[in-house]
C-alpha positions as CSV (number, residue, x, y, z in Angstrom):
1,M,-20.0,-27.7,23.2
2,S,-22.3,-27.1,20.2
3,N,-21.0,-27.1,16.7
4,S,-21.9,-23.4,16.3
5,S,-19.9,-22.4,19.3
6,L,-16.9,-24.4,18.1
7,L,-17.1,-22.8,14.7
8,R,-17.3,-19.3,16.3
9,R,-14.2,-20.0,18.3
10,L,-12.4,-21.2,15.2
11,L,-13.3,-18.1,13.4
12,L,-11.7,-16.0,16.1
13,L,-8.4,-17.8,15.9
14,S,-5.5,-17.0,13.6
15,P,-3.9,-19.5,11.2
16,P,-2.3,-22.7,12.8
17,R,1.2,-23.1,14.0
18,T,1.4,-26.7,12.9
19,A,-0.5,-28.9,10.5
20,D,-2.5,-30.5,13.3
21,H,-6.2,-30.2,13.6
22,C,-5.9,-28.4,16.9
23,V,-5.7,-24.7,16.1
24,A,-3.3,-22.4,17.9
25,K,-3.0,-18.7,18.0
26,L,-0.5,-17.1,15.7
27,S,0.6,-13.5,15.3
28,P,0.3,-11.8,11.9
29,S,4.1,-11.4,11.7
30,T,4.7,-15.1,11.6
31,F,1.6,-16.2,9.6
32,H,3.4,-16.5,6.2
33,Y,6.4,-18.1,7.8
34,H,4.5,-21.1,8.9
35,L,2.5,-21.3,5.7
36,S,5.8,-21.7,3.8
37,H,6.7,-24.9,5.6
38,Y,5.1,-27.9,4.1
39,S,5.3,-31.7,4.6
40,A,5.4,-34.6,2.2
41,S,3.0,-37.6,2.4
42,S,2.1,-40.6,0.3
43,E,-0.9,-42.7,-0.5
44,K,-1.0,-46.5,-0.4
45,N,-0.3,-46.6,-4.1
46,G,3.1,-44.8,-3.6
47,T,2.0,-41.4,-4.9
48,K,3.8,-38.7,-3.0
49,W,2.2,-35.3,-2.3
50,F,3.2,-31.9,-1.2
51,T,1.0,-31.0,1.8
52,L,-0.2,-27.5,2.5
53,P,-1.3,-26.4,6.0
54,P,-5.0,-27.0,6.9
55,H,-7.4,-24.3,5.8
56,T,-8.4,-21.9,8.5
57,A,-10.8,-18.9,8.5
58,T,-8.9,-15.7,8.3
59,V,-9.9,-12.1,8.1
60,D,-11.1,-10.9,4.8
61,G,-8.8,-7.9,4.2
62,A,-11.0,-6.3,1.5
63,V,-14.1,-6.5,3.7
64,L,-12.3,-5.3,6.8
65,G,-10.7,-2.4,4.9
66,K,-14.1,-1.4,3.5
67,A,-15.7,-1.6,7.0
68,I,-12.9,0.7,8.5
69,A,-13.1,3.2,5.6
70,G,-16.9,3.4,5.4
71,A,-18.1,3.0,9.0
72,K,-19.7,6.1,10.4
73,D,-21.0,4.9,13.7
74,D,-18.9,3.6,16.6
75,D,-21.2,0.7,17.3
76,V,-20.4,-0.9,13.9
77,K,-18.6,-4.2,14.7
78,V,-15.5,-4.8,12.6
79,L,-15.4,-8.5,13.2
80,Q,-19.0,-9.1,12.0
81,A,-18.2,-7.2,8.8
82,S,-14.9,-8.9,8.1
83,K,-15.7,-12.6,8.5
84,S,-14.3,-14.2,5.5
85,A,-16.5,-15.8,2.8
86,A,-15.7,-19.3,1.6
87,T,-12.2,-19.6,0.3
88,T,-11.6,-21.5,-2.9
89,A,-8.9,-24.1,-3.4
90,L,-7.1,-21.9,-5.9
91,K,-7.0,-18.9,-3.5
92,W,-5.6,-21.1,-0.7
93,V,-2.9,-22.6,-2.8
94,V,-1.8,-19.1,-4.1
95,R,-1.8,-17.8,-0.5
96,C,0.3,-20.7,0.8
97,C,2.6,-20.9,-2.2
98,P,3.3,-17.3,-3.4
99,E,6.6,-18.5,-4.9
100,L,4.7,-20.7,-7.4
101,P,3.7,-19.1,-10.7
102,R,0.0,-18.6,-10.8
103,S,-0.1,-20.1,-14.3
104,L,1.5,-23.3,-13.0
105,V,-1.1,-23.5,-10.1
106,Q,-4.0,-23.1,-12.6
107,K,-2.4,-25.8,-14.8
108,L,-2.3,-28.2,-11.9
109,F,-6.0,-27.7,-11.4
110,R,-6.8,-28.1,-15.1
111,L,-4.8,-31.4,-15.2
112,R,-6.7,-32.6,-12.1
113,Q,-3.5,-33.1,-10.1
114,V,-4.7,-31.4,-6.9
115,R,-6.2,-33.3,-4.1
116,R,-8.1,-32.5,-0.9
117,E,-8.5,-34.1,2.5
118,S,-11.7,-33.0,4.1
119,F,-11.9,-32.3,7.8
120,N,-15.1,-32.8,9.8
121,V,-15.6,-30.3,12.6
122,E,-17.9,-32.7,14.5
123,D,-15.1,-35.3,14.7
124,C,-12.8,-32.7,16.3
125,N,-15.5,-31.8,18.7
126,A,-16.2,-35.3,19.8
127,G,-12.6,-36.3,19.9
128,D,-13.1,-39.4,17.7
129,Q,-10.0,-41.0,16.2
130,L,-11.0,-41.8,12.7
131,G,-8.9,-43.3,9.9
132,K,-7.2,-41.0,7.5
133,P,-9.7,-39.8,4.9
134,R,-9.3,-40.6,1.3
135,L,-7.8,-37.9,-0.9
136,R,-10.2,-36.6,-3.5
137,R,-9.7,-34.4,-6.6
138,V,-10.6,-30.8,-6.1
139,S,-11.2,-28.1,-8.7
140,A,-10.0,-24.5,-8.5
141,K,-13.4,-23.1,-7.6
142,D,-14.3,-25.6,-4.9
143,S,-14.9,-24.0,-1.5
144,L,-12.8,-25.3,1.4
145,N,-14.1,-26.1,4.9
146,L,-12.2,-25.4,8.1
147,G,-9.4,-27.9,8.5
148,D,-9.3,-29.1,4.8
149,K,-5.9,-29.9,3.5
150,I,-4.7,-29.4,0.0
151,F,-2.2,-31.8,-1.6
152,L,0.0,-30.8,-4.6
153,P,2.3,-33.1,-6.7
154,I,5.6,-33.6,-4.8
155,S,7.4,-32.4,-8.0
156,V,6.4,-28.7,-7.3
157,K,8.9,-28.8,-4.4
158,E,11.7,-29.4,-6.8
159,L,10.8,-26.6,-9.2
160,P,13.4,-23.7,-9.3
161,V,11.9,-20.6,-7.8
162,E,12.3,-17.5,-9.9
163,K,13.6,-14.8,-7.6
164,K,12.8,-11.2,-8.5
165,E,15.0,-9.8,-5.8
166,C,17.1,-6.7,-6.7
167,F,20.4,-7.5,-5.1
168,C,21.9,-4.5,-3.4
169,N,25.3,-3.9,-1.7
170,E,25.6,-3.0,1.9
171,E,25.6,0.8,1.3
172,E,22.4,0.6,-0.8
173,V,20.7,-1.5,1.8
174,K,21.7,0.9,4.5
175,F,20.4,3.8,2.5
176,I,17.0,2.3,1.8
177,R,16.6,1.3,5.5
178,S,17.6,4.8,6.5
179,L,14.4,6.0,4.8
180,E,12.1,4.2,7.2
181,L,9.8,6.3,9.2
182,Y,7.8,3.5,10.9
183,K,7.6,-0.3,11.0
184,D,5.3,-2.8,12.8
185,P,4.2,-6.4,12.0
186,A,1.7,-5.1,9.5
187,I,3.2,-2.2,7.6
188,V,6.5,-0.4,6.8
189,V,6.5,3.3,6.0
190,V,9.3,5.1,4.2
191,N,10.1,8.7,3.3
192,K,10.4,8.2,-0.5
193,P,13.2,10.3,-2.0
194,P,12.5,12.3,-5.2
195,G,13.6,10.8,-8.4
196,L,13.1,7.1,-7.3
197,P,10.2,5.4,-9.1
198,V,7.7,3.6,-6.9
199,Q,7.0,0.8,-9.4
200,G,8.9,-0.8,-12.2
201,G,8.0,-0.3,-15.9
202,I,9.4,0.4,-19.4
203,G,12.8,2.1,-19.1
204,I,12.9,1.8,-15.3
205,K,15.9,-0.2,-14.0
206,T,15.4,0.4,-10.3
207,S,12.2,1.0,-8.4
208,L,11.3,1.1,-4.7
209,D,9.0,-1.9,-4.8
210,Q,12.0,-4.0,-6.2
211,L,14.4,-2.6,-3.6
212,A,11.9,-3.4,-0.8
213,V,12.2,-7.1,-1.6
214,T,15.9,-7.1,-0.6
215,C,16.1,-4.2,1.9
216,L,12.7,-4.1,3.7
217,S,11.6,-7.7,4.0
218,Y,13.7,-8.5,7.1
219,D,12.7,-11.8,8.5
220,Y,9.5,-12.0,6.5
221,T,9.3,-14.6,3.6
222,E,7.0,-12.3,1.6
223,P,8.1,-8.8,0.4
224,P,6.3,-5.6,1.3
225,R,3.5,-4.7,-1.1
226,L,2.5,-1.3,-2.5
227,V,-0.9,0.0,-1.4
228,H,-0.8,3.4,-3.0
229,R,1.5,5.4,-5.3
230,L,3.6,8.6,-5.4
231,D,4.8,10.2,-8.6
232,R,8.5,9.6,-9.5
233,D,9.5,13.2,-8.7
234,C,7.2,13.5,-5.7
235,S,8.7,12.7,-2.2
236,G,7.3,11.8,1.2
237,I,5.3,9.2,3.0
238,L,4.8,5.8,1.2
239,V,3.1,3.0,3.0
240,M,3.6,-0.7,2.2
241,G,1.9,-3.8,3.6
242,R,4.2,-6.4,5.1
243,T,1.7,-9.2,4.7
244,Q,-0.9,-10.1,2.1
245,T,-3.7,-9.4,4.6
246,S,-2.5,-6.1,5.8
247,A,-1.8,-4.9,2.2
248,T,-5.3,-5.9,1.2
249,V,-6.8,-4.1,4.1
250,L,-4.9,-0.9,3.4
251,H,-5.5,-1.1,-0.4
252,S,-9.2,-1.4,0.4
253,I,-9.1,1.6,2.7
254,F,-7.4,3.8,0.0
255,R,-9.9,2.6,-2.6
256,E,-12.9,3.2,-0.4
257,K,-11.6,6.6,0.6
258,T,-11.5,7.6,-3.1
259,F,-14.9,6.1,-3.9
260,G,-16.6,7.6,-0.9
261,A,-15.2,11.1,-1.5
262,S,-16.3,10.9,-5.1
263,N,-19.8,10.3,-3.9
264,D,-19.6,13.1,-1.3
265,E,-19.8,10.6,1.6
266,T,-16.6,11.5,3.4
267,V,-16.5,15.2,2.9
268,K,-18.9,15.9,5.7
269,G,-18.3,12.7,7.7
270,K,-15.3,11.3,9.7
271,I,-12.2,10.9,7.5
272,V,-10.4,7.7,8.4
273,L,-7.4,8.3,6.1
274,Q,-5.8,11.7,6.0
275,R,-2.9,12.9,3.8
276,R,-1.3,16.3,3.8
277,Y,1.1,17.4,1.1
278,W,3.3,20.4,1.1
279,A,3.6,22.1,-2.3
280,F,5.5,25.2,-3.3
281,V,3.7,27.0,-6.1
282,I,4.2,30.0,-8.4
283,G,1.7,32.7,-7.6
284,S,-1.0,32.8,-5.0
285,P,-4.5,31.4,-5.0
286,R,-7.4,33.9,-4.8
287,H,-8.6,32.5,-1.5
288,P,-6.4,31.4,1.5
289,N,-8.2,28.1,1.7
290,G,-10.9,26.2,-0.1
291,L,-12.2,22.9,-1.6
292,I,-11.4,22.0,-5.2
293,S,-13.9,19.7,-6.8
294,A,-13.0,19.2,-10.5
295,P,-13.2,16.0,-12.5
296,L,-10.1,14.8,-14.4
297,R,-9.6,13.0,-17.6
298,K,-6.6,11.6,-19.4
299,V,-5.8,13.1,-22.9
300,V,-3.5,11.3,-25.4
301,L,-1.1,13.5,-27.3
302,D,1.5,13.2,-30.1
303,N,-0.2,10.2,-31.7
304,G,-0.2,8.2,-28.5
305,K,3.5,9.0,-27.6
306,S,2.5,11.0,-24.6
307,D,-0.5,11.8,-22.4
308,R,-1.5,14.3,-19.7
309,I,-4.3,14.7,-17.2
310,T,-6.6,17.7,-17.6
311,V,-9.7,19.1,-15.9
312,V,-13.0,18.5,-17.9
313,N,-15.9,20.9,-17.8
314,G,-18.7,18.3,-17.7
315,S,-18.5,15.9,-14.8
316,H,-20.8,13.5,-16.7
317,T,-18.1,12.8,-19.3
318,L,-17.7,9.0,-19.5
319,S,-14.0,9.0,-19.2
320,S,-13.7,11.5,-16.4
321,Q,-12.9,10.8,-12.8
322,H,-14.2,12.9,-9.9
323,A,-11.3,14.5,-7.9
324,I,-11.5,16.5,-4.7
325,T,-8.7,18.4,-3.0
326,K,-8.7,20.6,0.1
327,Y,-6.1,23.3,0.3
328,K,-4.9,26.1,2.5
329,V,-2.0,28.7,2.4
330,I,0.7,28.0,5.0
331,G,3.2,30.5,3.9
332,S,3.7,33.2,1.3
333,S,6.7,35.1,-0.1
334,S,7.2,38.6,-1.5
335,H,8.9,37.0,-4.4
336,G,5.6,35.7,-5.8
337,Y,5.6,32.2,-4.4
338,T,3.3,30.4,-2.0
339,W,3.5,27.3,0.2
340,L,0.3,25.3,0.2
341,E,-1.0,22.4,2.3
342,L,-3.0,20.0,0.0
343,S,-5.3,17.3,1.4
344,P,-6.5,15.0,-1.4
345,L,-9.9,13.4,-0.6
346,T,-9.6,11.3,-3.7
347,G,-6.6,9.6,-5.2
348,R,-6.4,10.4,-8.9
349,K,-3.3,10.4,-11.1
350,H,-1.6,13.8,-11.0
351,Q,-4.6,15.2,-9.1
352,L,-2.7,17.7,-7.0
353,R,-0.5,19.0,-9.8
354,V,-3.5,19.5,-12.2
355,H,-5.7,21.1,-9.5
356,C,-3.0,23.6,-8.7
357,A,-2.1,24.4,-12.3
358,E,-5.5,24.4,-13.9
359,V,-7.9,25.3,-11.1
360,L,-6.0,27.5,-8.8
361,G,-3.8,28.9,-11.5
362,T,-0.7,28.3,-9.4
363,P,1.5,25.6,-10.9
364,M,4.0,23.9,-8.7
365,V,7.6,24.9,-8.8
366,G,9.5,22.3,-10.9
367,D,6.4,20.9,-12.6
368,Y,7.3,21.2,-16.2
369,K,4.5,19.0,-17.4
370,Y,1.6,21.1,-16.2
371,G,3.4,24.4,-15.5
372,W,5.8,24.7,-18.5
373,Q,4.6,28.2,-19.4
374,A,5.4,29.5,-15.9
375,H,8.9,28.1,-16.2
376,R,9.7,29.5,-19.7
377,D,11.3,32.7,-18.3
378,W,12.4,31.1,-15.0
379,K,15.0,33.1,-13.1
380,P,16.7,31.6,-10.0
381,L,16.0,33.4,-6.7
382,H,19.3,34.4,-5.2
383,W,20.0,34.8,-1.5
384,P,19.3,38.5,-0.6
385,D,22.3,38.8,1.7
386,P,25.7,37.3,0.6
387,D,26.6,36.9,4.3
388,N,23.3,35.1,5.0
389,K,24.3,31.8,6.7
390,C,20.9,30.1,6.3
391,I,22.2,28.1,3.4
392,E,24.8,26.6,5.8
393,V,22.1,25.2,7.9
394,L,21.7,22.4,5.4
395,P,25.1,21.2,4.4
396,K,25.3,19.2,1.1
397,R,25.6,15.5,1.4
398,K,27.8,13.1,-0.6
399,N,26.3,11.4,-3.6
400,L,23.6,8.9,-2.7
401,P,23.1,5.4,-4.1
402,F,21.0,4.8,-7.3
403,G,22.1,8.2,-8.7
404,L,19.8,10.1,-6.3
405,N,20.5,13.7,-5.3
406,M,18.2,15.5,-2.8
407,D,20.4,18.7,-2.5
408,N,20.1,20.2,-6.0
409,G,16.9,21.7,-7.3
410,S,15.8,24.5,-5.0
411,I,14.5,27.8,-6.3
412,S,18.0,29.3,-6.1
413,E,19.0,27.1,-9.1
414,K,18.3,27.3,-12.8
415,H,16.3,24.1,-13.0
416,P,14.3,23.6,-9.9
417,R,12.9,20.2,-9.1
418,L,9.2,19.4,-8.4
419,H,8.3,20.8,-5.0
420,L,5.6,18.3,-3.9
421,H,6.0,16.3,-0.7
422,C,3.7,14.0,1.2
423,K,4.4,15.6,4.6
424,Q,1.9,14.0,7.0
425,M,-0.5,11.0,7.1
426,V,-3.0,9.7,9.6
427,L,-4.2,6.2,9.0
428,P,-5.7,3.3,11.1
429,N,-3.3,1.1,13.0
430,I,-3.7,-2.0,10.9
431,S,-1.5,-4.1,13.1
432,H,-3.6,-3.3,16.2
433,V,-6.8,-4.0,14.2
434,L,-5.7,-7.4,13.0
435,Q,-4.5,-8.5,16.4
436,N,-7.6,-7.4,18.2
437,V,-10.2,-8.4,15.6
438,Q,-9.1,-12.0,16.2
439,R,-9.1,-11.6,20.0
440,Y,-12.4,-9.9,20.6
441,S,-15.7,-10.9,19.2
442,D,-17.2,-7.5,19.9
443,Y,-14.3,-5.4,18.6
444,E,-15.7,-2.0,17.7
445,L,-14.5,0.9,15.6
446,S,-14.5,3.1,18.8
447,R,-11.3,1.2,19.8
448,L,-9.6,2.0,16.5
449,E,-6.1,3.4,17.0
450,R,-4.5,5.7,14.5
451,L,-1.0,6.3,13.4
452,K,0.3,9.8,12.9
453,L,3.3,10.0,10.5
454,D,5.4,12.9,9.6
455,A,8.2,13.0,6.9
456,P,10.9,15.8,6.8
457,L,11.2,17.7,3.6
458,P,14.0,16.8,1.2
459,S,17.1,19.1,1.3
460,Y,16.2,21.1,-1.8
461,M,12.7,21.9,-0.5
462,Q,14.2,22.8,2.9
463,R,16.5,25.3,1.1
464,S,13.6,26.8,-0.8
465,W,11.7,27.1,2.6
466,H,14.6,28.9,4.3
467,L,15.0,31.2,1.3
468,T,11.4,32.3,1.2
469,N,11.2,32.7,4.9
470,S,14.5,34.4,5.5
């Protein structure tokens, strides 16, 4: 067998099950599990090392995501576009040892305490039994060959691991898992409740990404990773990658989707990623449907104490970001409210809220940041018939963990909550792609499967829906 044929076969295989030179197939769900099991070895001089698994070619998630998001023809081959470039020693250590602080890993390289054992493909092909190669120093930027092993000082195994887990009680874990809409080896999708921040920050004690470490990791050694965001008061579909590779692929898809739409590439072409939000707005747009294309810019207010996003007139402004949203009316009420379906083709901060308030002139119910004027004289909308039993269709639930409440905040109350919900999403089946891109050398985008997700409205939005349609 020629060296090129052997190399091609190795490229199509997933990471190894053991530390042997013989490569075995491994599913994405167990990839990180095996990388987290190391072995100790020593040289003749008594120096002990912490051995990482041999380097193997894996799918470049960023390139694969870009190929999926930007491909226009079915004959584009995903595998050819996603072959990984050379992996550096630093990247391989970080990938194999996510629990080690990156600063520590970089320090080990600076102090020249990292070694490499090179592996020769020809030797594996010929079946020669050679002596154990000598360990040599390796720098952070050195590229690895297939089969190369990295050795770290044995002392790293004894370092205490700083766990960032947010420990939850049984009731809290049960609640977070009840939010799941879909789960496979590559992703987990939840119906994010309103009021729960997606990511931690100043003044935020509990966030969904922290809770996911404890509640949504299951048997995985690595926690789910965010690939996109939802506003704190927004609810609906939130996708997280369960592995580093799947998260990188999805993040690349979301990024390329935004970049492509900004350059008018996906507006007319096939849209790989689709998101549909339901919004309840004050007033009614002039047209029942349309396309909003208005650049956005962040403006700092109150001497830097606050900021807001606003539409700018000139798209050539340096600090502006192009933003595109499709909209259509899905329901209207005689009380002066309208239900809209919003499909963002780009992913800018507060894009939907600003486009509705400043472009359509219909701010969202409960959006006090961009629609404060419309809420100054707010009057709750009462049920027209005291005997109307529609309100009983949605019985109120007991208090939820983390201080959440999804019952209060409909338009029948004095202070309505933000009525914006990510209702539907269509995205590529990343788990299917990752499994098949390693199995077939001619895997094409025509075989790309898609997931269709749907998230029910939170209780207060359901009450508003029943009220305006009763």
